VMD Tcl script that draws the C-alpha trace (Angstrom):
set ca {
  {-72.72 54.36 7.82}
  {-76.13 53.95 9.34}
  {-76.73 51.46 12.12}
  {-80.32 50.62 12.86}
  {-81.57 51.88 16.17}
  {-83.25 49.30 18.31}
  {-84.75 49.11 21.75}
  {-82.77 47.35 24.40}
  {-84.53 44.92 26.67}
  {-84.41 45.52 30.41}
  {-82.05 42.58 30.76}
  {-79.67 43.94 28.08}
  {-79.78 47.40 29.63}
  {-78.90 46.04 33.09}
  {-76.01 43.99 31.62}
  {-74.64 47.09 29.92}
  {-74.96 49.18 33.08}
  {-73.03 46.50 35.00}
  {-70.28 46.70 32.37}
  {-70.16 50.50 32.67}
  {-69.73 50.19 36.44}
  {-67.07 47.50 36.01}
  {-63.46 47.60 37.11}
  {-60.84 49.96 35.75}
  {-59.15 47.16 33.77}
  {-62.26 46.93 31.60}
  {-62.27 50.61 30.63}
  {-62.55 49.88 26.92}
  {-65.49 47.52 27.44}
  {-67.20 50.09 29.69}
  {-66.82 52.77 26.99}
  {-68.26 50.39 24.40}
  {-71.21 49.67 26.67}
  {-71.73 53.44 27.09}
  {-71.77 53.81 23.30}
  {-74.50 51.19 23.01}
  {-76.55 52.72 25.82}
  {-76.26 56.27 24.47}
  {-76.98 55.03 20.93}
  {-80.13 53.37 22.23}
  {-81.15 56.63 23.95}
  {-80.99 58.37 20.55}
  {-77.73 60.31 20.83}
  {-75.95 61.05 17.57}
  {-72.72 59.32 16.64}
  {-70.92 62.68 16.63}
  {-72.09 63.51 20.16}
  {-71.04 60.09 21.48}
  {-67.70 60.35 19.68}
  {-67.07 63.76 21.23}
  {-67.91 62.51 24.74}
  {-65.61 59.48 24.51}
  {-62.89 61.02 22.31}
  {-63.29 58.45 19.53}
  {-64.21 58.68 15.87}
  {-67.80 58.36 14.60}
  {-67.02 55.10 12.73}
  {-65.99 53.62 16.10}
  {-69.34 54.65 17.53}
  {-71.14 52.90 14.66}
  {-69.09 49.75 15.14}
  {-69.97 48.85 18.73}
  {-73.78 49.05 18.62}
  {-73.68 46.95 15.45}
  {-71.45 44.34 17.11}
  {-73.68 44.34 20.18}
  {-76.72 43.75 17.97}
  {-74.99 40.77 16.30}
  {-73.14 39.19 19.25}
  {-74.64 40.58 22.42}
  {-72.49 41.49 25.41}
  {-69.68 39.19 24.24}
  {-69.34 41.38 21.13}
  {-68.07 44.26 23.27}
  {-64.92 42.37 24.25}
  {-61.85 42.22 22.03}
  {-61.74 39.23 19.74}
  {-58.74 36.94 20.32}
  {-55.93 37.61 17.90}
  {-53.43 35.04 16.70}
  {-49.82 35.41 17.78}
  {-47.54 36.94 15.17}
  {-45.52 34.43 13.18}
  {-41.94 33.90 14.39}
  {-39.47 36.25 12.75}
  {-36.65 33.70 12.59}
  {-36.77 29.93 12.62}
  {-35.32 27.70 15.33}
  {-31.98 27.27 13.54}
  {-31.23 31.01 13.66}
  {-32.25 31.21 17.29}
  {-30.09 28.18 18.17}
  {-27.12 29.67 16.28}
  {-27.41 32.95 18.19}
  {-27.58 31.12 21.52}
  {-24.60 28.95 20.60}
  {-22.52 31.97 19.56}
  {-23.50 33.77 22.75}
  {-22.09 30.98 24.89}
  {-18.75 31.16 23.06}
  {-16.11 33.84 23.02}
  {-16.25 36.04 19.93}
  {-13.95 34.85 17.11}
  {-10.47 36.40 17.15}
  {-11.00 38.16 13.80}
  {-13.73 40.30 15.36}
  {-11.32 41.85 17.86}
  {-14.05 41.67 20.53}
  {-13.62 40.59 24.13}
  {-17.34 39.97 24.64}
  {-20.53 40.05 22.59}
  {-22.91 42.93 22.35}
  {-26.21 42.52 20.53}
  {-25.13 44.97 17.83}
  {-21.75 43.30 17.35}
  {-23.38 39.89 17.06}
  {-25.91 41.19 14.52}
  {-23.06 42.62 12.42}
  {-21.07 39.39 12.74}
  {-24.00 37.21 11.66}
  {-24.70 39.44 8.67}
  {-21.06 39.59 7.59}
  {-19.95 36.01 8.19}
  {-23.12 33.94 7.75}
  {-25.38 36.18 5.65}
  {-28.14 36.11 8.27}
  {-29.90 39.45 8.73}
  {-30.97 39.72 12.36}
  {-31.77 42.90 14.24}
  {-29.88 43.64 17.43}
  {-33.19 44.01 19.27}
  {-34.13 40.45 18.29}
  {-30.82 39.24 19.72}
  {-31.29 41.26 22.92}
  {-34.83 39.89 23.32}
  {-33.58 36.33 22.78}
  {-30.88 36.85 25.42}
  {-33.48 38.20 27.83}
  {-35.78 35.21 27.21}
  {-32.89 32.85 27.97}
  {-31.43 34.82 30.90}
  {-28.13 35.48 29.10}
  {-26.06 38.60 29.75}
  {-22.82 38.29 27.75}
  {-22.31 42.06 27.76}
  {-21.86 42.21 31.55}
  {-18.38 42.52 32.93}
  {-17.04 39.23 34.19}
  {-19.13 36.93 32.01}
  {-17.88 35.41 28.77}
  {-14.86 37.72 28.87}
  {-11.47 37.05 27.32}
  {-8.15 38.27 28.76}
  {-7.05 41.65 27.46}
  {-3.68 40.65 26.03}
  {-2.22 37.66 24.24}
  {-1.91 35.75 27.53}
  {-1.54 36.20 31.27}
  {1.06 38.79 32.24}
  {3.97 37.82 34.42}
  {4.38 40.10 37.44}
  {7.17 42.65 37.34}
  {9.92 40.79 39.20}
  {11.80 43.93 40.27}
  {8.65 45.38 41.87}
  {7.93 42.06 43.59}
  {11.47 41.95 45.01}
  {11.20 45.49 46.39}
  {7.85 44.68 47.99}
  {9.24 41.58 49.72}
  {12.24 43.50 51.17}
  {10.03 46.04 52.98}
  {9.57 45.51 56.72}
  {6.04 44.53 57.68}
  {3.65 47.44 58.17}
  {5.79 49.93 56.21}
  {5.07 51.20 52.75}
  {7.63 52.88 50.59}
  {6.50 55.91 48.64}
  {8.39 57.89 46.04}
  {8.01 61.32 47.56}
}
mol new
graphics top color blue
foreach p $ca { graphics top sphere $p radius 0.5 }
foreach p [lrange $ca 0 end-1] q [lrange $ca 1 end] { graphics top cylinder $p $q radius 0.2 }
display resetview
């Protein structure tokens, strides 16, 4: 993979040196500028690769891009966002289920991302990963797994207090506690 060697102009050389001396956030761009400068000085691709801990094909890439595009070629090209994994209906269904108590047949008191993923697969035939559900909850500031939110009572209904214990408590004089010792 041969890349033609060329002579940099003084202006190009000064631009590349400014990139090399740039901020730490631009480390990748600075390394690419170094590759171009060293390539122009006649260093071999193997020597440059060894100095920067990259592969020789990477060394060939950046001088060629610089020759075609100039300094702008050393920056990463914009990449499109990945396509959505699930459409809006699936997302809306997950959010709606999250805001409801789990169905009685699940035996759950509150949703977890894994339980919801299993429920959606089993009851609606929608294959969703639990990490997708957790990410969706995070995006929408939902925390149904936390104690005290979206939680059902433990038993079939509220328990009535033990009347015998309540009577004994009321008969005690104030400030005294009865212990079974």
